[in-house]
N, C-alpha and C positions, 0 to 999 in steps of 0.2 A: 244562396246567400246567408251570410251568418247575421243571426238577430241579437239584440241584445239580451243579456240575461233579465227575464221578466221579474217585476217586483213583486214582493209577496204581501198578502193581505190576509186578514180574517174578518168574518162577518157571523153575525149570532143572530139566530131565531129562539127567541123567547117563547115557549108554548104553555099554555095553560087550556086543557080540554078541548084542544083543536083549534084553539084561538092564537093568533100569532101577532106578534107586536111588529108592526111595520113603520117605516117613516116616507116622508117626501123630502127629498133633498132641496135647499134653497136655489133659487133660479140663478143666482149669482155666482155659485161656485164654479170653478175652472173645470172640474171633473164631473160627469153626469150632472149637469145643471137641471134641477126640477125632477129628476127620476125618482120613483118609487123603489126602495130598497129595504135592507135590514141594518141595522146600526153596525160598525165596524170601521175598519181602516187598515192602513200600511203598517206593516211591520218594519220597525226602523233597523236601520243599519248597526245601531249599538245596544239592541233590545235585549235584555238580559237573558241568559240562557241557564240561569239557576232553576233547578226543578223546583216546582210547588211542593209542599209536604201535604197540602190539603187534599182531601179525598176528592175524587172526580180530575182535578186539575193535574193531579201527578200523574195520571194515566196518559196524557197526551203530550205532544212536543213543548218543550219548555218555553222556547221563544214565541210560539204562536200563542200559548196561555198567557204569558206576561203581556204579549200585544192585546189579547182579548180582554183582561183584566183592565189595562190602562185605558183603552178605547172605550171601554163600557162606562168607566168613572167619566170620563171625559164628555161624552156624547149624551148619555143619560142618566149620570148622576147615581149609578149603582154599584155598588161594591160586590163582584161577584164572589170572591173569596168569603166575605162574611155572610153573603146569602147560602152559601153552601153551609158554614158552620153554624148558622140559626135555624137550618131546616129549611129555607124558602126553596131552595134549589134541590131539586130530586135527582137530576143527573146531569150529565153532560157528554155529548157524543159527537164524535166527528162524522157530520151528516153527508158532506159532499165536497168535492173539489173541482174547480174549473179553470182553464187557462185560455185566457182572452188569444183571439186571432194573431198572428204573428206580424200584421201589418198595421195594428192599431199604433198611434203615436206613442201612447204609455201602455205598455203590456203589464198586466197583473195575472197573477197565480192565485186564486182565492179559496180559502178553505171556510166552508159554512159549517159552524158548530150549532148544534140542538141544546137548547138548556130547558129542561122540562122544570115548571113550576108549581109550588104547592096551590098558589092562588095568583091571581092578575096583580102586577104590581102598577102603582101611579108612578110612572118614571119621570124625572126631572130633566126634559130634553133641554139640549142646547140650541136657542132658537137661531143662533148665528149659524149653524149648520143644518137646522131641518126647519122646514116650513110648516109640517104638520106631522103628527103621529098618531096611531090609532091601533086598536086591537080588530083583527078580522080573521074570519077563516080562510085557508087557501082557496077554496073553491070561490067565495065572495070576491076577493082579491083579483084572482083570475077573470072573473066576470067583469068586473070594472075595467080591467085591462081589454078585453075582448070588446068593449063598446067604444075603443079609440079615445077613451078619456086621460089616460095615463101613461107615461114613458116607464119602460122597463127593460133592462139589458136582459139578453137571453139566458143567462144562467140563474138569475132570479127566477125567471118564469118556468126553467126546468126544474128547479128545486120544488116550487109552488106545485107542478104538476104531479112530480113524484108524491107529495104528501096528499093530494087529492085521492090519488089511487091507493096509498096506503098512509093514513094518518099517524100510524104508531111507528113507522119507518125510523131507524136510527143509523142507516147506512145505505147511501146510493153509490158511492164509489167516485170514480172519476167520469164528470158530466162533459168535460172537454168536447167541442165538437171537431171533427175531423173536416177541415175545410178544402181536402182534395183539390189543390191549386194546379195540380197538373194538369187536370182536364175539365175544370169548372171554374166559374167565378164564384168566389165567396159571397153568401148572402147572409145578411142580417136583418132582425125585425125588431125594433125598439117601439113603434108605434103599429097598434093592430090593423092590418091590411095594407102596410106600406113596407113590403119587403124592398131592401136595399142591396143591390148589386155592386159590392165594392170592386170596380173595373180598372185594371191597371191603365192609366192614359198618360198622355203626353202633357201632363200639368206642370205647374209652377213648382219649384221647392218652398217648403218642406214636404208638399202634399205629392203624392205619388199615385193617388187615385180619384176617380170620380164617382159619386153616387149616382148610380143608374136604378131610378125608381119603376117599381112595378105597380100600377095604378088601376083601379076598376073594379067595382062590385061583381059578382056572378053574373048579373043580368045587366050588365053596362060595357061600354067599349073598354078593352083591355089596352094600356098604353105602355109603353117602355119609353122612359124619359131619359135622353142624353146617354144613350149607348155610345161609348167612346174608346174602344180598345185600341192600345197602342202600337199592336203589331198583329200580324196574321195568327201566330200562335194564340195571342188573347182573344182575337175574334173568334176561333174556333172553340174556345173554353166558354165565350159568351153564348155561342149556338148551342151547345150542349146543355147549358144551363136553362135555357129559355126553349127548347124544343117541345116541352109539352103545355106551353103557357097559351098556346091560342091568340097569340096578339092581333089587334085589330089596326093599330097604328104605331109609329115612333113620333115621339113629341121631343123637339129641339128647344132648350132654353134661349140658346144664343149661337154665334157662328165661331166662337173661339174653338180651336182643334180639339181641346180635352172635353169637348161637349157634342161633338159630330163625327169624329173619325169613324169610319167603316159605316156610319148610318145609311148613307147610300146603298151600298153594297148589301147590308143587312135587309133594307125594305126591297129591293129588287128580289132578295133570295126569298123572303117571305110573302113576297107579292102584298105588300101592306103601303099604305100612304104614309108620307111624312107631314106631321103639322108642324107649322113654324111661322115666324113673322116674315112679312114680305122683305123687310130690311135685311133678316138673315139670308134669305134666299138671293138676294141681289148680291150681298157681300161674298157668298160662297161661290156663285156663278162667276163674279169678278175675278175671284182669286183663282178657281180651279177650272174654269171654262164651261162652256153652255152645255157641255156634256154630263157635267157633275152630277144632274139630277135625271140622266137619260132613262127613260123606262119606269119612271118612279112617278107618282101620283102626288101632287103638292096640295095642301090646305093651307090657305093663310088664316092663321088665328088672330082675333081681335078681342080686345078689352070686354070682358063681362061673358064671352062666349062658353056655353057649356061644352066640356070635352068629354066628361065621363062623370060617374058618380062615385062616392066612397061611403060607406054606412049609410046609404040612402041619400045623402046630401050632394047637391049638384056641385062638381068641381068645376070652377071656372077660371079663365085666363086672366092674367093681370098684366099690364104693361109696366115694367119696371126698369126703364133705361137709366144710362148713367155710366155703369161699367161697359155696356156695350148698348149702342143706339136702340137695336132690336130686341133687347132682352126681355124675355117673358116669364112669369112666375104663374103658380097654380095654387089655389085655394078653395076648399070647400065652401059651401054658404054658411056652414055654422062656425067658419073660423076656427076649427080646431087645430088646423095647422096651416103653414104657408111655406110653400117652396119657393125659397129666395134665390135659388141658384147661387151666382157669385157676386150677390148684393153684398154679403159678409162672407167671412173664411171661418170655416171653424177649424182650421189648420193654416196658419200664416196670415198675410195681410192682402186686401183686394188692392189691385192695381188699376188705375183709371187710365188706359191707353190712348194714344192718338192714333188714328182719327177718331175712332168709333166712341170713344170714352169722353164724357163731360162731366167735370167736377160739380158744377151747378146743379146740373141734373141729377146726379148721384145724390147730391144733399136733399132735393126735393123728393126723390123717390124713397130715401131712408124715412123722412117725415111721412110720406104717405102710408107705407108698411107700419110704420108705429102706430099711425093713427087708427089704423084698422084694429090692431091690438090682438093679432092671433094668439092662440094659447101655446102654440109650439112653432117653431121656426126650422125649416130643414135646409141647410146649406148643401150644395154641391160638394163640398170637401170638408169631412168632419161628420160628427154625429147630431142627431136632432137635439133640441135643446128647448126647454120650457121657457115662455114668455119673450117680450121683446128686448129683456135687458140686453143682449150682445149688440143689437140694432142701435139701442139707444147709446151704449157705450163707443160704438163705433162712430156714430155721428159727433159725438162730444171729442173723440181723439181727432178726428178729422177737422173739427172748427179749432181746436187748440194747436193743431200742426199748422193750419193755415196762418192762426195769428202770429206763430214764430216765424213761418215763412214770410210774411207781410214786415214784420219788424226787421228780419235780416235785408230783406230786399231794398227796404227804405233807407237801411244803412250802407247801401253800395256795395253789398255782396254778390257776387255772380252766383249762377245755378250750381257751378262745381263747388263753390265755397259754402254754400247753403247745406249741399248734400255732405260736405266734410263735417259741418258742425252739428247737424241734426242726427247724422245716422253713424256716429262713430262707433268702429268695432263691427260694423255690418258685414256680414260675409259679401266678399268681393263679387260673388256670382248673383248677388241680389242688389247691387247699386244701379245697374241699369234700371230695375224695377221701381226702386226708390226715385231715381231721376224723373221717370215717368210721372209719378205723382207729384213731385214738387213742379214740373212743368204745367201740369192740369191745375193745379193750385194757382199759379201766376198767371195762366190763361184766364181763370175765373176772376181773379182779382182785377186783371187789366179790363175786362168787359164791365165790371162793377163801378169803375172810377168816374 
């Protein structure tokens, strides 16, 4: 498969006596919402390629240095070139490079630059971009990550780990991970203790994969959530990836194919039970036959049941119907995170299909999870994100869409006419999905008359 050319970006580590300036991104940003990172950003297509004459900057790629200079001014109010000229900046080195996985919706190649400072600077941080900023040692920042309290992309973690080993390091080289997709499923970990296996699945576009989570402390039950490979080849890759994980059970959030495919075969192979809702079991049996779960032990999960532990906190089951009647979510008692499955989409839009979906129930479930206020939400498609912002925005969007549908329906428009007016320019492949949501809204409105 030909993947699009990665976008290029730069990131800067301001360092003074092993203290590093770090930021936390705002939770409402579309890219890496709420993640801990370093200042920086995308290299624009029209970025100047005129080489700096200034010391340090002239030694590196002109476009990257121009982007770095611009981004630092925009994000933290600091003129890097002026800092070099007045002696505040002691050196600038290209510390590392990292390329994001080929399957990410927006793929970046990022260059990390180390800027050594004569003294710590009080930066004027852009509050629209960053919720927090602080100085910390690499060791302390990693320790916070390992408590499960912050989100961090792997390259940021790799750079910090390198600095713990060698605080004076000026060059780590290319840290890009080899995901070896020919025989294994790629694994990403943005929240400590929750590795995500990005399984190729029979999901709806624009998504192509489902997040299969590995959950469970060392002394707790080990769960694999929603293993759903879309082929025998991907199933074998999944087996290769989990062969040393000593799993205790498979957990299914709901009955849609991109959440259960091959789960029965996997459970039989590993001789472990499947934990699911009774509704999910009934729908799968009705669709695939009584022998679908043959020789598989089934455990029906219910609200508030403990299924494992994470960082010492009991992980419990939550019933979150609406997208699917038997949909289950998971969250620790600490509410440090909430696995929302298909309650929202990190990639694309949630469909409320008939007969298992119900728009009124979906609204209620969104309200339920928003009220719980988990610190991080983990969707089944896309990356984990901090706060309930995306849930709140999804609920707002669905209410606004329902208002539009009600107005058009009262004006005598048919479903097809509503689709044409509300979804102009929509990819024809997605029109049947949009129609399902229109029908679900109309059904809800009819019940509320």
